[in-house]
C-alpha positions as CSV (number, residue, x, y, z in Angstrom):
1,X,0.0,0.0,0.0
2,X,1.5,3.4,-1.0
3,X,2.0,6.2,1.5
4,X,0.3,8.6,-0.9
5,X,-1.7,8.4,-4.1
6,X,0.0,9.3,-7.5
7,X,-2.1,12.4,-7.7
8,X,-0.9,13.5,-4.2
9,X,2.7,12.6,-5.1
10,X,2.5,14.7,-8.3
11,X,1.9,17.8,-6.3
12,X,5.3,17.4,-4.5
13,X,8.8,18.3,-5.6
14,X,11.4,15.6,-6.1
15,X,15.0,15.4,-7.3
16,X,14.4,12.1,-9.0
17,X,11.7,9.7,-10.1
18,X,12.7,6.0,-10.3
19,X,10.4,3.5,-11.9
20,X,10.4,-0.1,-10.8
21,X,10.3,-2.8,-13.4
22,X,8.2,-5.9,-13.8
23,X,5.1,-6.7,-15.6
24,X,2.3,-5.8,-15.9
25,X,3.3,-2.8,-13.8
26,X,5.7,-1.4,-16.4
27,X,2.8,-1.4,-19.0
28,X,0.7,0.6,-16.5
29,X,3.5,3.1,-16.0
30,X,4.0,3.4,-19.8
31,X,0.3,4.1,-20.3
32,X,-0.2,6.7,-17.5
33,X,-0.3,10.2,-19.0
34,X,0.2,11.8,-15.5
35,X,3.4,9.9,-15.1
36,X,4.6,10.8,-18.6
37,X,3.9,14.5,-17.9
38,X,5.8,14.3,-14.6
39,X,8.8,12.6,-16.2
40,X,8.9,15.2,-19.0
41,X,8.7,18.1,-16.6
42,X,11.5,16.6,-14.4
43,X,13.7,15.9,-17.4
44,X,13.3,19.4,-18.7
45,X,14.2,20.7,-15.2
46,X,17.4,18.7,-15.3
47,X,16.2,16.3,-12.6
48,X,16.9,12.6,-12.8
49,X,14.4,10.1,-14.4
50,X,15.4,6.5,-13.8
51,X,13.9,3.1,-14.7
52,X,14.9,-0.5,-14.4
53,X,13.9,-3.8,-16.1
54,X,10.8,-3.3,-18.3
55,X,10.1,0.3,-17.0
56,X,12.3,2.0,-19.6
57,X,9.4,1.4,-21.9
58,X,7.7,4.3,-20.0
59,X,10.6,6.6,-20.7
60,X,10.5,5.6,-24.3
61,X,6.8,6.2,-24.6
62,X,7.2,9.6,-23.1
63,X,9.9,10.5,-25.6
64,X,12.7,10.7,-23.1
65,X,15.0,8.2,-24.7
66,X,15.2,10.1,-28.0
67,X,18.9,10.1,-29.0
68,X,20.0,8.7,-25.6
69,X,22.0,5.7,-24.6
70,X,19.8,3.4,-22.6
71,X,19.3,-0.2,-21.5
72,X,16.4,-2.4,-20.3
73,X,15.3,-5.9,-19.7
74,X,16.2,-7.7,-23.0
75,X,12.6,-9.0,-23.4
76,X,11.2,-5.5,-24.0
77,X,13.7,-4.3,-26.6
78,X,11.1,-4.8,-29.3
79,X,8.7,-2.5,-27.4
80,X,11.2,0.4,-27.8
81,X,12.0,0.8,-31.5
82,X,14.7,2.9,-32.9
83,X,14.8,6.2,-31.1
84,X,17.7,5.5,-28.7
85,X,21.1,3.8,-28.7
86,X,20.6,0.5,-26.9
87,X,23.4,-0.6,-24.6
88,X,24.0,-3.9,-22.8
89,X,25.6,-2.4,-19.7
90,X,24.1,-3.1,-16.3
91,X,23.4,0.6,-15.7
92,X,23.4,3.4,-18.3
93,X,23.5,7.0,-17.4
94,X,23.0,9.5,-20.2
95,X,22.7,13.0,-18.8
96,X,19.8,12.9,-16.4
97,X,18.3,9.6,-17.7
98,X,19.3,6.4,-15.9
99,X,18.3,2.9,-17.0
100,X,19.2,-0.6,-15.9
101,X,18.6,-4.1,-17.1
102,X,16.7,-6.0,-14.4
103,X,16.6,-7.8,-11.1
104,X,20.3,-8.9,-11.3
105,X,21.4,-5.3,-11.8
106,X,19.1,-3.8,-9.1
107,X,21.9,-3.3,-6.6
108,X,24.1,-1.5,-9.1
109,X,21.2,0.6,-10.2
110,X,20.4,1.6,-6.6
111,X,24.0,2.5,-5.8
112,X,24.2,4.6,-9.0
113,X,21.1,6.5,-7.9
114,X,22.7,7.1,-4.5
115,X,25.8,8.4,-6.1
116,X,23.9,10.7,-8.4
117,X,21.9,12.2,-5.5
118,X,24.4,12.2,-2.7
119,X,27.9,11.7,-4.2
120,X,30.5,9.0,-4.6
121,X,31.6,9.0,-0.9
122,X,28.0,8.3,0.2
123,X,27.7,5.5,-2.5
124,X,31.0,4.0,-1.2
125,X,29.8,4.1,2.4
126,X,26.5,2.5,1.5
127,X,28.2,-0.1,-0.6
128,X,30.7,-1.0,2.1
129,X,27.8,-1.9,4.5
130,X,26.1,-4.2,1.9
131,X,28.7,-7.1,2.2
132,X,28.5,-7.8,-1.5
133,X,30.7,-10.7,-2.6
134,X,33.8,-9.5,-4.5
135,X,33.3,-5.8,-3.6
């Protein structure tokens, strides 16, 4: 259960919007004109717009991937034809647009968002506490 409705959230100011992936939720995000308007406004203001897994479809539908480097869950590539430069990296940052591939890249995605909002030292401090193998 969310803390606030989308309509209530749209009246607040944020530094970033981050869309979770999965289906059918990503389809719902893609088809919500309120969310598209919010993402466009935030992107125009230079604020971060981020999406993981299938949710980059919503960024594509809103026109935010035009000419950008981006990634997504491989199974939705066909849903996002031709307007961006698809990458296979775990996380792709192009200006204020951040995309990631899926559940296996969620930790890297989250840490990248922390770095963008709070800096590399905060990211490093958070990552040090996660006890990630090989890190």
